[in-house]
All heavy atoms as a GROMACS GRO file, in nm:
protein
  403
    1MET      N    1   0.891  -0.072   1.009
    1MET     CA    2   0.780   0.007   0.960
    1MET      C    3   0.650  -0.074   0.960
    1MET      O    4   0.655  -0.195   0.927
    1MET     CB    5   0.824   0.057   0.810
    1MET     CG    6   0.909   0.196   0.828
    1MET     SD    7   0.915   0.263   0.662
    1MET     CE    8   1.065   0.174   0.600
    2GLN      N    9   0.551  -0.005   0.975
    2GLN     CA   10   0.413  -0.071   0.973
    2GLN      C   11   0.364  -0.116   0.841
    2GLN      O   12   0.374  -0.038   0.738
    2GLN     CB   13   0.309   0.034   1.026
    2GLN     CG   14   0.177  -0.018   1.040
    2GLN     CD   15   0.164  -0.095   1.166
    2GLN    OE1   16   0.194  -0.048   1.271
    2GLN    NE2   17   0.103  -0.215   1.163
    3LYS      N   18   0.328  -0.241   0.836
    3LYS     CA   19   0.266  -0.301   0.708
    3LYS      C   20   0.115  -0.273   0.715
    3LYS      O   21   0.059  -0.264   0.822
    3LYS     CB   22   0.284  -0.456   0.706
    3LYS     CG   23   0.436  -0.479   0.681
    3LYS     CD   24   0.447  -0.642   0.687
    3LYS     CE   25   0.596  -0.676   0.668
    3LYS     NZ   26   0.599  -0.824   0.668
    4TYR      N   27   0.056  -0.262   0.603
    4TYR     CA   28  -0.093  -0.243   0.584
    4TYR      C   29  -0.155  -0.353   0.490
    4TYR      O   30  -0.094  -0.396   0.401
    4TYR     CB   31  -0.121  -0.108   0.523
    4TYR     CG   32  -0.106   0.004   0.626
    4TYR    CD1   33   0.022   0.053   0.676
    4TYR    CD2   34  -0.222   0.065   0.683
    4TYR    CE1   35   0.020   0.157   0.769
    4TYR    CE2   36  -0.207   0.174   0.771
    4TYR     CZ   37  -0.092   0.215   0.816
    4TYR     OH   38  -0.078   0.309   0.910
    5LYS      N   39  -0.275  -0.384   0.528
    5LYS     CA   40  -0.346  -0.507   0.459
    5LYS      C   41  -0.475  -0.424   0.390
    5LYS      O   42  -0.550  -0.361   0.458
    5LYS     CB   43  -0.383  -0.605   0.545
    5LYS     CG   44  -0.452  -0.721   0.463
    5LYS     CD   45  -0.475  -0.840   0.564
    5LYS     CE   46  -0.593  -0.812   0.656
    5LYS     NZ   47  -0.624  -0.933   0.735
    6CYS      N   48  -0.491  -0.464   0.266
    6CYS     CA   49  -0.610  -0.439   0.196
    6CYS      C   50  -0.726  -0.524   0.259
    6CYS      O   51  -0.720  -0.648   0.250
    6CYS     CB   52  -0.598  -0.450   0.050
    6CYS     SG   53  -0.757  -0.419  -0.049
    7THR      N   54  -0.834  -0.448   0.298
    7THR     CA   55  -0.951  -0.534   0.362
    7THR      C   56  -1.036  -0.589   0.248
    7THR      O   57  -1.118  -0.678   0.283
    7THR     CB   58  -1.029  -0.438   0.441
    7THR    OG1   59  -1.082  -0.331   0.364
    7THR    CG2   60  -0.958  -0.388   0.561
    8LEU      N   61  -1.019  -0.569   0.133
    8LEU     CA   62  -1.088  -0.629   0.014
    8LEU      C   63  -1.031  -0.746  -0.043
    8LEU      O   64  -1.096  -0.847  -0.063
    8LEU     CB   65  -1.121  -0.526  -0.102
    8LEU     CG   66  -1.193  -0.396  -0.052
    8LEU    CD1   67  -1.209  -0.303  -0.167
    8LEU    CD2   68  -1.327  -0.427   0.005
    9CYS      N   69  -0.905  -0.749  -0.060
    9CYS     CA   70  -0.837  -0.853  -0.128
    9CYS      C   71  -0.723  -0.911  -0.043
    9CYS      O   72  -0.668  -1.019  -0.081
    9CYS     CB   73  -0.778  -0.822  -0.268
    9CYS     SG   74  -0.631  -0.722  -0.264
   10GLU      N   75  -0.688  -0.859   0.065
   10GLU     CA   76  -0.579  -0.901   0.159
   10GLU      C   77  -0.440  -0.875   0.106
   10GLU      O   78  -0.340  -0.941   0.158
   10GLU     CB   79  -0.608  -1.042   0.196
   10GLU     CG   80  -0.738  -1.059   0.273
   10GLU     CD   81  -0.752  -1.186   0.344
   10GLU    OE1   82  -0.663  -1.274   0.335
   10GLU    OE2   83  -0.860  -1.202   0.399
   11TYR      N   84  -0.428  -0.790   0.000
   11TYR     CA   85  -0.291  -0.753  -0.038
   11TYR      C   86  -0.218  -0.694   0.082
   11TYR      O   87  -0.285  -0.608   0.144
   11TYR     CB   88  -0.296  -0.659  -0.159
   11TYR     CG   89  -0.174  -0.597  -0.194
   11TYR    CD1   90  -0.058  -0.658  -0.268
   11TYR    CD2   91  -0.138  -0.457  -0.139
   11TYR    CE1   92   0.056  -0.588  -0.297
   11TYR    CE2   93  -0.024  -0.399  -0.185
   11TYR     CZ   94   0.071  -0.469  -0.256
   11TYR     OH   95   0.196  -0.412  -0.279
   12ILE      N   96  -0.096  -0.716   0.100
   12ILE     CA   97  -0.011  -0.652   0.210
   12ILE      C   98   0.091  -0.553   0.148
   12ILE      O   99   0.171  -0.592   0.064
   12ILE     CB  100   0.055  -0.743   0.295
   12ILE    CG1  101  -0.053  -0.844   0.366
   12ILE    CG2  102   0.145  -0.684   0.393
   12ILE    CD1  103  -0.015  -0.913   0.476
   13TYR      N  104   0.072  -0.426   0.188
   13TYR     CA  105   0.179  -0.327   0.155
   13TYR      C  106   0.288  -0.331   0.262
   13TYR      O  107   0.268  -0.308   0.376
   13TYR     CB  108   0.111  -0.190   0.140
   13TYR     CG  109   0.229  -0.086   0.118
   13TYR    CD1  110   0.278  -0.069  -0.008
   13TYR    CD2  111   0.282  -0.002   0.222
   13TYR    CE1  112   0.388   0.012  -0.029
   13TYR    CE2  113   0.372   0.081   0.210
   13TYR     CZ  114   0.437   0.095   0.081
   13TYR     OH  115   0.532   0.178   0.049
   14ASP      N  116   0.408  -0.368   0.211
   14ASP     CA  117   0.518  -0.368   0.294
   14ASP      C  118   0.610  -0.258   0.264
   14ASP      O  119   0.662  -0.248   0.152
   14ASP     CB  120   0.590  -0.508   0.276
   14ASP     CG  121   0.710  -0.520   0.373
   14ASP    OD1  122   0.753  -0.427   0.443
   14ASP    OD2  123   0.766  -0.636   0.368
   15PRO      N  124   0.627  -0.159   0.357
   15PRO     CA  125   0.720  -0.040   0.328
   15PRO      C  126   0.852  -0.080   0.286
   15PRO      O  127   0.922  -0.010   0.206
   15PRO     CB  128   0.718   0.037   0.459
   15PRO     CG  129   0.592  -0.014   0.528
   15PRO     CD  130   0.572  -0.154   0.480
   16ALA      N  131   0.898  -0.190   0.332
   16ALA     CA  132   1.037  -0.238   0.304
   16ALA      C  133   1.060  -0.266   0.141
   16ALA      O  134   1.165  -0.241   0.092
   16ALA     CB  135   1.077  -0.365   0.376
   17THR      N  136   0.946  -0.308   0.087
   17THR     CA  137   0.953  -0.328  -0.063
   17THR      C  138   0.892  -0.221  -0.141
   17THR      O  139   0.919  -0.218  -0.263
   17THR     CB  140   0.899  -0.463  -0.101
   17THR    OG1  141   0.766  -0.466  -0.050
   17THR    CG2  142   0.971  -0.577  -0.031
   18GLY      N  143   0.794  -0.154  -0.083
   18GLY     CA  144   0.729  -0.046  -0.166
   18GLY      C  145   0.639  -0.096  -0.267
   18GLY      O  146   0.584  -0.224  -0.252
   19ASP      N  147   0.612  -0.034  -0.366
   19ASP     CA  148   0.534  -0.082  -0.496
   19ASP      C  149   0.600  -0.010  -0.610
   19ASP      O  150   0.548   0.077  -0.670
   19ASP     CB  151   0.385  -0.036  -0.476
   19ASP     CG  152   0.298  -0.094  -0.593
   19ASP    OD1  153   0.347  -0.185  -0.652
   19ASP    OD2  154   0.184  -0.046  -0.604
   20PRO      N  155   0.716  -0.063  -0.645
   20PRO     CA  156   0.797  -0.003  -0.762
   20PRO      C  157   0.713   0.005  -0.881
   20PRO      O  158   0.739   0.094  -0.968
   20PRO     CB  159   0.915  -0.094  -0.779
   20PRO     CG  160   0.923  -0.171  -0.645
   20PRO     CD  161   0.787  -0.183  -0.593
   21ASP      N  162   0.632  -0.090  -0.913
   21ASP     CA  163   0.548  -0.084  -1.041
   21ASP      C  164   0.460   0.053  -1.053
   21ASP      O  165   0.431   0.087  -1.162
   21ASP     CB  166   0.460  -0.206  -1.048
   21ASP     CG  167   0.532  -0.332  -1.076
   21ASP    OD1  168   0.646  -0.334  -1.109
   21ASP    OD2  169   0.473  -0.443  -1.044
   22THR      N  170   0.427   0.107  -0.940
   22THR     CA  171   0.354   0.234  -0.949
   22THR      C  172   0.433   0.346  -0.898
   22THR      O  173   0.381   0.457  -0.874
   22THR     CB  174   0.231   0.219  -0.860
   22THR    OG1  175   0.262   0.200  -0.727
   22THR    CG2  176   0.129   0.111  -0.911
   23GLY      N  177   0.559   0.338  -0.891
   23GLY     CA  178   0.650   0.442  -0.859
   23GLY      C  179   0.676   0.463  -0.702
   23GLY      O  180   0.734   0.568  -0.666
   24VAL      N  181   0.622   0.376  -0.623
   24VAL     CA  182   0.640   0.390  -0.471
   24VAL      C  183   0.767   0.314  -0.431
   24VAL      O  184   0.778   0.194  -0.443
   24VAL     CB  185   0.530   0.337  -0.392
   24VAL    CG1  186   0.548   0.344  -0.241
   24VAL    CG2  187   0.396   0.410  -0.431
   25GLN      N  188   0.871   0.392  -0.395
   25GLN     CA  189   1.004   0.336  -0.368
   25GLN      C  190   1.007   0.256  -0.245
   25GLN      O  191   0.942   0.287  -0.147
   25GLN     CB  192   1.101   0.444  -0.366
   25GLN     CG  193   1.116   0.529  -0.497
   25GLN     CD  194   1.161   0.430  -0.617
   25GLN    OE1  195   1.246   0.359  -0.598
   25GLN    NE2  196   1.080   0.441  -0.724
   26PRO      N  197   1.101   0.155  -0.236
   26PRO     CA  198   1.122   0.085  -0.114
   26PRO      C  199   1.146   0.191   0.002
   26PRO      O  200   1.220   0.273  -0.016
   26PRO     CB  201   1.234  -0.004  -0.142
   26PRO     CG  202   1.236  -0.026  -0.291
   26PRO     CD  203   1.175   0.106  -0.346
   27GLY      N  204   1.095   0.164   0.120
   27GLY     CA  205   1.121   0.244   0.232
   27GLY      C  206   1.021   0.360   0.256
   27GLY      O  207   1.025   0.436   0.344
   28THR      N  208   0.920   0.361   0.162
   28THR     CA  209   0.812   0.454   0.166
   28THR      C  210   0.706   0.416   0.269
   28THR      O  211   0.646   0.316   0.249
   28THR     CB  212   0.746   0.474   0.038
   28THR    OG1  213   0.850   0.514  -0.056
   28THR    CG2  214   0.644   0.587   0.041
   29PRO      N  215   0.690   0.480   0.395
   29PRO     CA  216   0.577   0.454   0.481
   29PRO      C  217   0.446   0.466   0.405
   29PRO      O  218   0.433   0.547   0.320
   29PRO     CB  219   0.597   0.563   0.592
   29PRO     CG  220   0.736   0.607   0.570
   29PRO     CD  221   0.771   0.593   0.430
   30PHE      N  222   0.352   0.383   0.454
   30PHE     CA  223   0.217   0.387   0.395
   30PHE      C  224   0.156   0.538   0.388
   30PHE      O  225   0.092   0.566   0.282
   30PHE     CB  226   0.119   0.301   0.469
   30PHE     CG  227  -0.012   0.284   0.406
   30PHE    CD1  228  -0.035   0.198   0.290
   30PHE    CD2  229  -0.125   0.346   0.455
   30PHE    CE1  230  -0.160   0.183   0.238
   30PHE    CE2  231  -0.252   0.332   0.401
   30PHE     CZ  232  -0.268   0.260   0.284
   31ASN      N  233   0.165   0.598   0.495
   31ASN     CA  234   0.105   0.743   0.499
   31ASN      C  235   0.171   0.833   0.404
   31ASN      O  236   0.123   0.944   0.369
   31ASN     CB  237   0.127   0.799   0.647
   31ASN     CG  238   0.035   0.732   0.735
   31ASN    OD1  239  -0.071   0.665   0.696
   31ASN    ND2  240   0.065   0.722   0.859
   32ASP      N  241   0.298   0.801   0.345
   32ASP     CA  242   0.363   0.889   0.248
   32ASP      C  243   0.336   0.856   0.111
   32ASP      O  244   0.372   0.929   0.012
   32ASP     CB  245   0.513   0.886   0.286
   32ASP     CG  246   0.552   0.949   0.402
   32ASP    OD1  247   0.473   1.018   0.462
   32ASP    OD2  248   0.669   0.933   0.447
   33ILE      N  249   0.256   0.740   0.086
   33ILE     CA  250   0.209   0.707  -0.051
   33ILE      C  251   0.115   0.812  -0.098
   33ILE      O  252   0.025   0.859  -0.022
   33ILE     CB  253   0.148   0.577  -0.050
   33ILE    CG1  254   0.241   0.470  -0.008
   33ILE    CG2  255   0.080   0.537  -0.189
   33ILE    CD1  256   0.176   0.323   0.015
   34PRO      N  257   0.124   0.850  -0.217
   34PRO     CA  258   0.031   0.953  -0.274
   34PRO      C  259  -0.119   0.906  -0.259
   34PRO      O  260  -0.146   0.789  -0.268
   34PRO     CB  261   0.058   0.957  -0.432
   34PRO     CG  262   0.202   0.904  -0.440
   34PRO     CD  263   0.208   0.812  -0.323
   35ASP      N  264  -0.207   1.009  -0.239
   35ASP     CA  265  -0.348   0.972  -0.208
   35ASP      C  266  -0.428   0.902  -0.325
   35ASP      O  267  -0.521   0.845  -0.297
   35ASP     CB  268  -0.430   1.103  -0.167
   35ASP     CG  269  -0.384   1.158  -0.022
   35ASP    OD1  270  -0.328   1.067   0.055
   35ASP    OD2  271  -0.396   1.270  -0.008
   36ASP      N  272  -0.368   0.926  -0.444
   36ASP     CA  273  -0.438   0.850  -0.557
   36ASP      C  274  -0.384   0.708  -0.591
   36ASP      O  275  -0.426   0.652  -0.678
   36ASP     CB  276  -0.428   0.939  -0.684
   36ASP     CG  277  -0.277   0.964  -0.723
   36ASP    OD1  278  -0.191   0.931  -0.652
   36ASP    OD2  279  -0.266   1.026  -0.835
   37TRP      N  280  -0.295   0.663  -0.498
   37TRP     CA  281  -0.243   0.524  -0.517
   37TRP      C  282  -0.358   0.436  -0.491
   37TRP      O  283  -0.446   0.456  -0.420
   37TRP     CB  284  -0.137   0.504  -0.410
   37TRP     CG  285  -0.068   0.366  -0.409
   37TRP    CD1  286   0.031   0.328  -0.494
   37TRP    CD2  287  -0.091   0.264  -0.326
   37TRP    NE1  288   0.058   0.196  -0.465
   37TRP    CE2  289  -0.021   0.138  -0.368
   37TRP    CE3  290  -0.201   0.237  -0.231
   37TRP    CZ2  291  -0.031   0.026  -0.301
   37TRP    CZ3  292  -0.203   0.118  -0.165
   37TRP    CH2  293  -0.110   0.004  -0.205
   38ARG      N  294  -0.355   0.314  -0.569
   38ARG     CA  295  -0.456   0.207  -0.556
   38ARG      C  296  -0.384   0.074  -0.527
   38ARG      O  297  -0.277   0.052  -0.563
   38ARG     CB  298  -0.536   0.203  -0.697
   38ARG     CG  299  -0.605   0.328  -0.739
   38ARG     CD  300  -0.723   0.347  -0.654
   38ARG     NE  301  -0.810   0.460  -0.698
   38ARG     CZ  302  -0.889   0.536  -0.622
   38ARG    NH1  303  -0.906   0.495  -0.510
   38ARG    NH2  304  -0.950   0.630  -0.671
   39CYS      N  305  -0.459  -0.009  -0.465
   39CYS     CA  306  -0.421  -0.141  -0.440
   39CYS      C  307  -0.376  -0.204  -0.579
   39CYS      O  308  -0.466  -0.202  -0.672
   39CYS     CB  309  -0.527  -0.222  -0.373
   39CYS     SG  310  -0.478  -0.407  -0.350
   40PRO      N  311  -0.261  -0.266  -0.591
   40PRO     CA  312  -0.208  -0.326  -0.712
   40PRO      C  313  -0.292  -0.450  -0.752
   40PRO      O  314  -0.294  -0.492  -0.865
   40PRO     CB  315  -0.071  -0.350  -0.704
   40PRO     CG  316  -0.043  -0.349  -0.551
   40PRO     CD  317  -0.151  -0.265  -0.493
   41LEU      N  318  -0.361  -0.507  -0.655
   41LEU     CA  319  -0.443  -0.639  -0.695
   41LEU      C  320  -0.584  -0.599  -0.728
   41LEU      O  321  -0.641  -0.654  -0.826
   41LEU     CB  322  -0.428  -0.734  -0.574
   41LEU     CG  323  -0.288  -0.791  -0.548
   41LEU    CD1  324  -0.298  -0.895  -0.427
   41LEU    CD2  325  -0.225  -0.858  -0.676
   42CYS      N  326  -0.653  -0.528  -0.651
   42CYS     CA  327  -0.793  -0.514  -0.670
   42CYS      C  328  -0.837  -0.370  -0.702
   42CYS      O  329  -0.953  -0.337  -0.736
   42CYS     CB  330  -0.871  -0.564  -0.543
   42CYS     SG  331  -0.860  -0.454  -0.396
   43GLY      N  332  -0.748  -0.263  -0.695
   43GLY     CA  333  -0.779  -0.131  -0.727
   43GLY      C  334  -0.833  -0.047  -0.624
   43GLY      O  335  -0.881   0.072  -0.649
   44ALA      N  336  -0.856  -0.102  -0.506
   44ALA     CA  337  -0.906  -0.016  -0.390
   44ALA      C  338  -0.825   0.090  -0.361
   44ALA      O  339  -0.696   0.093  -0.369
   44ALA     CB  340  -0.924  -0.123  -0.263
   45ASP      N  341  -0.887   0.208  -0.306
   45ASP     CA  342  -0.807   0.323  -0.271
   45ASP      C  343  -0.751   0.288  -0.118
   45ASP      O  344  -0.773   0.189  -0.056
   45ASP     CB  345  -0.897   0.445  -0.269
   45ASP     CG  346  -1.008   0.453  -0.176
   45ASP    OD1  347  -1.012   0.381  -0.078
   45ASP    OD2  348  -1.103   0.526  -0.215
   46LYS      N  349  -0.668   0.395  -0.081
   46LYS     CA  350  -0.597   0.377   0.054
   46LYS      C  351  -0.689   0.361   0.170
   46LYS      O  352  -0.645   0.295   0.270
   46LYS     CB  353  -0.509   0.496   0.070
   46LYS     CG  354  -0.386   0.507  -0.012
   46LYS     CD  355  -0.296   0.624   0.005
   46LYS     CE  356  -0.247   0.636   0.148
   46LYS     NZ  357  -0.153   0.746   0.169
   47SER      N  358  -0.819   0.400   0.158
   47SER     CA  359  -0.900   0.394   0.280
   47SER      C  360  -0.954   0.245   0.301
   47SER      O  361  -0.993   0.223   0.412
   47SER     CB  362  -1.029   0.477   0.258
   47SER     OG  363  -1.113   0.424   0.147
   48ALA      N  364  -0.920   0.156   0.215
   48ALA     CA  365  -0.949   0.016   0.235
   48ALA      C  366  -0.847  -0.063   0.315
   48ALA      O  367  -0.858  -0.178   0.336
   48ALA     CB  368  -0.974  -0.054   0.087
   49PHE      N  369  -0.734   0.014   0.340
   49PHE     CA  370  -0.621  -0.052   0.403
   49PHE      C  371  -0.625  -0.030   0.554
   49PHE      O  372  -0.669   0.078   0.601
   49PHE     CB  373  -0.488   0.000   0.352
   49PHE     CG  374  -0.455  -0.047   0.216
   49PHE    CD1  375  -0.515  -0.015   0.103
   49PHE    CD2  376  -0.359  -0.151   0.201
   49PHE    CE1  377  -0.487  -0.068  -0.024
   49PHE    CE2  378  -0.326  -0.206   0.088
   49PHE     CZ  379  -0.391  -0.164  -0.042
   50GLU      N  380  -0.581  -0.124   0.627
   50GLU     CA  381  -0.566  -0.111   0.772
   50GLU      C  382  -0.435  -0.170   0.825
   50GLU      O  383  -0.378  -0.259   0.756
   50GLU     CB  384  -0.684  -0.195   0.844
   50GLU     CG  385  -0.681  -0.340   0.820
   50GLU     CD  386  -0.802  -0.413   0.881
   50GLU    OE1  387  -0.896  -0.349   0.913
   50GLU    OE2  388  -0.793  -0.532   0.903
   51PRO      N  389  -0.382  -0.108   0.924
   51PRO     CA  390  -0.250  -0.152   0.979
   51PRO      C  391  -0.267  -0.310   1.031
   51PRO      O  392  -0.362  -0.345   1.092
   51PRO     CB  393  -0.212  -0.064   1.090
   51PRO     CG  394  -0.345   0.006   1.127
   51PRO     CD  395  -0.436  -0.003   1.009
   52ILE      N  396  -0.150  -0.372   1.016
   52ILE     CA  397  -0.146  -0.508   1.072
   52ILE      C  398  -0.027  -0.524   1.148
   52ILE      O  399   0.073  -0.447   1.152
   52ILE     CB  400  -0.134  -0.612   0.957
   52ILE    CG1  401  -0.028  -0.594   0.867
   52ILE    CG2  402  -0.278  -0.623   0.890
   52ILE    CD1  403  -0.008  -0.716   0.766
   0.00000   0.00000   0.00000
């Protein structure tokens, strides 16, 4: 699965681990994350992320 990087703080969203602290389960592709999800480090919205 495709990883995505925040262009503001360089946080990497890895679908293999998800973001359990915000309810995003492991195995969740980036495009399936809710639209109101924010970067856990800097608070940027999904539009700040790009595939890596």
